[in-house]
N, C-alpha and C positions, 0 to 999 in steps of 0.2 A: 906713863913715862916717868922716870925718876925725877925727884924734885930738883936736884942739881942740874940735870940736863935741861929741864923745863926752864929754870931760871936763866941758864946760859943761852938757851934759844931766845928767850924774851929779850935779853940784853942785845943779842945779835940783830934781832928783828928791829928793835927800837933804833939802833945805830944805822941800820941800812934803809929804813923806811923813808920814802919821799912823801911828806904830808901833802894832802890835796885840799885846796881851798875851793869851796863851791863856786862855780862860775868862772874860775880862772883857767883860761885855755892853755896857758903856759905850763900848767901842772903836768901835762903829759909830754913835755919836752924830753925827759929821760926815756920814756917809752918809745917815742918817735926815733930817738937816737939808737935805741936797741934794735928797732925794726929795720933801720937802715934801708938797704935795697931789697929786702925780702919780697917775695912774689905773692905769698899767702900769709895773711894775718887772721888767726882764728880767735875770735872774741867770745868767751863763754858766758855762763850765768849759773848761779847756784840754785836758781828756781826759775820757773816759767812765768812768774807773776810779780816781779820786783821792779819798782819804778827806777831805782838808781841804776840797776844793771842795764835796762833799756836806754835810759838817758845818756849814761856815760859811754856805752857802746856807740851810740849815735854821735856823740861829741868826738870820739876818737876816729870814727869812720869819716866824718866830715874833714878832719885834718888829713887822713890818708888820701882822700879824693883830691883835695885842693892843693896839698903840698907834695904828695908822692905819686900822683897820677894813677890811683886805683880807679878802675872803670867797671867794677862789678861788685855787687853785694849779694852774697848767696846765703840763704837763711833756712833754718829748720822748719820748712813750710811746704805745703803741697805745690807741685810745679805749676799746674794750670792756674791756681789762685794767685801765685806770685807773678805769673806771666801777665795777668791783667794789670798789676801794679807796674810791671816793666813797661808795658805799652803806655801807661799814663805818664810815668816819669820821663819817658823819651819823647813825649808829645805825639804819640802814634795811635792812641786809643780813642774810644768814644766817651769815656768818662770825663765829666766837666771839672771835677775837683778831686782832691786827695781822698776824701771820705768815701766817695763813690767807688774809687779804684780798689778800696779794701772790701768791696761788697762780695767778693768771691769767698772770703773766709767765713764760711757758715758752719763747717764741721767742728765738733767739740775738739779742743777748747778754743772757741772763737776769740777769747780775750788775748791769746798769745800774740795775735797780729792785729786784731781790731781793738787797739788801745790808744790812749792819748799820745804816748811817746812815739809809737810807730807813725801815727798820723802826722805828727810834727815833722818827723824825719822825711816822710814821703813828700810832704809839701816843700821842705827844703831842697830835696833832691830834684824835684821838678823845676824849681826856680834856678837851681844851679845849672841843670842841663839846658834850660832855655837860653842861657848866656854862652853856651858853647858854640863856636863857629862851625864845627864839623860834627857830623853824626857819629864818627868814630871816637870823638872826645867825650861823648855822653856816657854816664854811668848807668848800668842796668841793674835790675833787681830780679833775682832768680830764686826759685824754690829747689830744695834738695831732697825732700822726703818722698815716700812712695805710697802713701795712703790713698791717693786719688785715682785708683784704677778705673772707676766708672767715668769720671770726668775726663781722664786722659784718653780713654777709648773714644769718647765723643769728640775730643780735640783732633785725634787722628782722622776720624771719619770726616770731620768738617774740613780739614785741610785737603784730603783726597777728593772730596766732592768738588772742590774748586779747581784742582789741577788735573785730575784723572778720574772721571766717574766710574770707569770700569774697575780701576784699582780700589775705589771706594766700595764697590759692590763685593769684591773679594774680601776686603777687610770686614765688611758688615757680616758676611757669612761666617767668617772665622770667629768674630767676637760674639756672635749669636750663641756660641757655646755656653755663655754665662746667663742666657736669658731665663732659664728655668729657676735661677736663684733669686730673681727679682731684685737685682742690684745689691744683694746682701753678700758682701765679699767675705765676711767672717763665716757665714753659713757655707759658702762655697769651699773655703779653706778647710773647715771641719769635715764636711762630707767627703772631700777629696782625700784628706789625710787618713780618715778611718776606713776608707774603702766603700762608703755608702753611695758615693757619687762618682762620676767620671772626671777625669782630669782634662783641663783645657790647655795644658802645657804645650802640646804640639801646635795648637792653633795660634797661641800668642807668639811662640818662637818663629813660626812660619811668617807671621805678619811682620815682625821686626826684621827678619832676614830680607823680606821683599823690599821694605821701605829703605833699609840700609843699603842694599845692593844697588838701588836705583837712585842714589843720592845725586849724582851728576846730572842724570836725565831729568829728575823732578825739579832740581834747582833751576834748570833752564826754562821751565814752563812758565815762570812768572819772574820777569827780570827786575821788577821794582824792588821787592823786598824778599827775593827768593831765598837768599842765604839764611836770614833770620827765621822766616816762616818754615823752611825745611828743617832747620835746627830744632825748632819747637816741636814739629811733628815727629821727628826722629826721636827726640827725648821722651815724648809722651809714649811712643811705641816701646821704647826701652823700659820705661817705667811700668807699663802694663805687663811686659814679660817678667820683670823682676818682682813686681807686686804679686803676680800669680804664684810665683815660687815662695814668696814670703808668707802668704796666707796659708799655703799648704803646709809650710814648715812650722808655723807658730803653734800648732797643736801637737807637735812632736818634740820640739826642743827649744827652750828659751834661748840657749846659747846660739843655736844655728839661726834662729830668726833675727836675733840682735845683730849677728855678724852679717847676715844678708842685707839688713837695713843700712848699716853703716858702710858696707861695701858699695851699695847703690849710691849713697851720698858721695862717696869718693869718686866713683865712676862718673857721676854727674859733674863733679868739679873738674875732672880731667877733660871730659868732653867740652865743658864750657871754656876751659883754657884753650883748647884746640880751636874752637869756634872763634873766640875773640882774637886769636893770633892772626886771623885772616884780615883783621882791620888795619894791620900795619904797625901796631904798637905792641910791645911786650905786655901781655895781659897780667894785671895785678888784681887779686880777688881778696875781699875781706869776707869772712864767714861769721855768721851769728848762729850759735846753737848752745845747747846745755853743756856745762862742764863735763858731764859724763860722756858726751860725744867728742869733745875737743881736747880734753886732757889725755895724755898718752896712757892708754889702757895698761901697758906693761908695768906701770908704776902703781897700779891699783889692784884691789881684790878682783876686779873684772878680769884682768889678765890671768890671774891664778885659776879662774874658772874656764879659761879657754876662749874668752871673748876678746875681740879687738874692736877698735873704734876709729873714727875719722882722724883724730890727732895722731894716733900711732901709724896708721896707713899713710898719712900725708908726710910724716917725718921719714918713714922708710922710703918713700918714693922721691921726695924733693929735698930732704936733708936740711941744710941751713937756710934754704929759701922759705922755710916755714917758721912762724913765730906763734907760740901758743900762750894765750893770756886767760887766766882764770879769774873768777870773781867770787868773793865770799862775804858773808854777813854773820853777825852774832845774834841779833834779835830785831824785832819790829813787827811788821805785818806783811802779808802776802796775799795775792789773789790766787785762789786755788779752789778745787772742789773736794768734797768728802768722798765721792765715788766717781768712777768713770762714767762720763756722760751726764754728770750732775750740773747744777747751776754754779755760776761763779760766786764765790763767797770771799769776804775780806776776813782772813784768819790771822790770829796773833801767832807770830813765830816765837817759840820758846827760846830762852837763852840757850846757847850751845852747850853741849855736854862738856864736862870738865876736861876730859882727856882728848880734846879735839884741837885741830889747827885754829878753828874759829875762836875758841876760848883763849888760846895763846895770843892771837892777834888782839882780842878784847883787852887782855891784861897789859898790852903795850901802852895803852892809855891815849891813843890817837883816834879821833873819830873816823877818819878816812885817810888811807894812804896807799901808795904804790910801792910794790916790793919787786925789785929785779933779782931773780933767784940765781942767776948764773955769774954775777959780777964779784961775789965774795965767796971764796972757797969754804971758809968756816961756816957761813950762813948756809951754803949749799949742802954741806955735810950734815948740819944740824937738822935741816928740813927734809933730808932724804931718809930720816928714820920713820918707820911706819907709825902712823897716828890716825885718829879718826877724822873724817871729813864729811860734811853734811851735803846732801843732795835732795832738793824738793822739786818734784816734777809738776804735773798738772793736778796731782792729788796730794794733799797734806793731811797726815793723820798723827797729830801730836800725842794721841793716847798710845801709839806704838812707835814713838819717836826713834828709839835706838834701832829697832829691827827694820823699820820702814825707810829711814832716811840717813843712815850712816854706813860708811864703809871705810876700810883701811886704805891709806895711800901714802906714797912718798912724794910729797908736794913738789920738791925741787926737781924731781925726775918727771913729774907729771906736766909741769908748766915751765915756761921761760920767765913769766912774770905773773904776779897776782895783784889784784886791786881789791882792797878790803873796805867795806862800809860797815861800821859797827852797828848802827841802827838804820834800818831801811823801812820803806813803806810800800804798800801794795800798789801795783800798777793799776791805772784807772781804765776799766773797760769802756768801750764806746756805748755799750748797752749795760747800764747798771741795774742789777737785780735788787729786789728788796733785801735779800740776804746780804748782798754786798754793801748796800747803804747802811744797814744796821750794824755790820761788823760782828765781831765775836765778843761775847761777854768776857771781860778780863778775869783771869784766874788768880787766886791768892796762893802764893807758894808758902810752904810745900804741901799743904793739906788740900788745896783746891776748894776750900769752904768759902 
């Protein structure tokens, strides 16, 4: 970016920034005003392992629940694991405390949801719900992701065993299609994709069609919690159907598998909205997921590759009822792994690259601030120019920083608001590994000696 434009952007950002003071609840008044009567608020994160992102999303979510009547938190997590948390926070499960309710999150990366900030929020949500006079006033906790094919099949079978054993036998026969793969969903996807194995597509589609077509009948079989129980079973059956397609596709095309995953998350949000509408209140849902899912893909390099995401699809479907909020950081530490399936490490996040939005925000000179991207036309225009943006997932590889963690974006088209924390620290896993405790040896710039 030219120096003059960069300086102009810095001046505009500094003038428009709302400074945030740690612990001040009123800091988010401008954001709450922007949200207004929105039905969906999508709160992002620039990494899957940053304490400030989790903590501040929780603070904003608490205000959305208590001040604006939001009754669902939907997160980038496996549906059955989040369902266990949902039962706990609504006082319906067998878990005695918040930490037990997080016990389902065993799959890598467990720290995404088994961390101190999520634990605090789940405890708060249970206490909040305990004071609600009516069941429909309680706020639920739901998963959006589709990696839980095996546990979702088990959930469908468990539900049908209770309400219709004959239907359970049919479901078990259909799902037995996967038995020869020993529960290895990626192996199934690979063998089906390359033609070495058979496809279970017809089996999972047939099972979903059966349970979907019998919704009214099955819901009548258990009057106490029929609607919620059936919704969970139906969503698990839908997840199995979509996950089977996802695993077959992931070995053929990165674009297609990404699009299937985000389409599934949006499909789940839409079904959740329909389900909650039956409680008699207009449903309002807050979503927690990575910036790469929640920022409008049309404003990023993703869109140029033919990828779409949750933020884009929700904007296209619901328009002004959706507010997209991104989070950024310049430097600090992060909980991440060096390789897929590896242990949690506390890694140092390098200062952002010079030509990035993060460095622009760093040079503003404020430690933390909120930026409303649509309220000032000059600011909107300045931040609609293509610039680098950083994204750290569950893996962080600083040795390939530019290639692994940056993409071009038009920030003011991607989000309605951005919250920046100049220095951030790693989220604390509930199970701290020796590598996490030790942290990463500091590096001396620029030589690394």
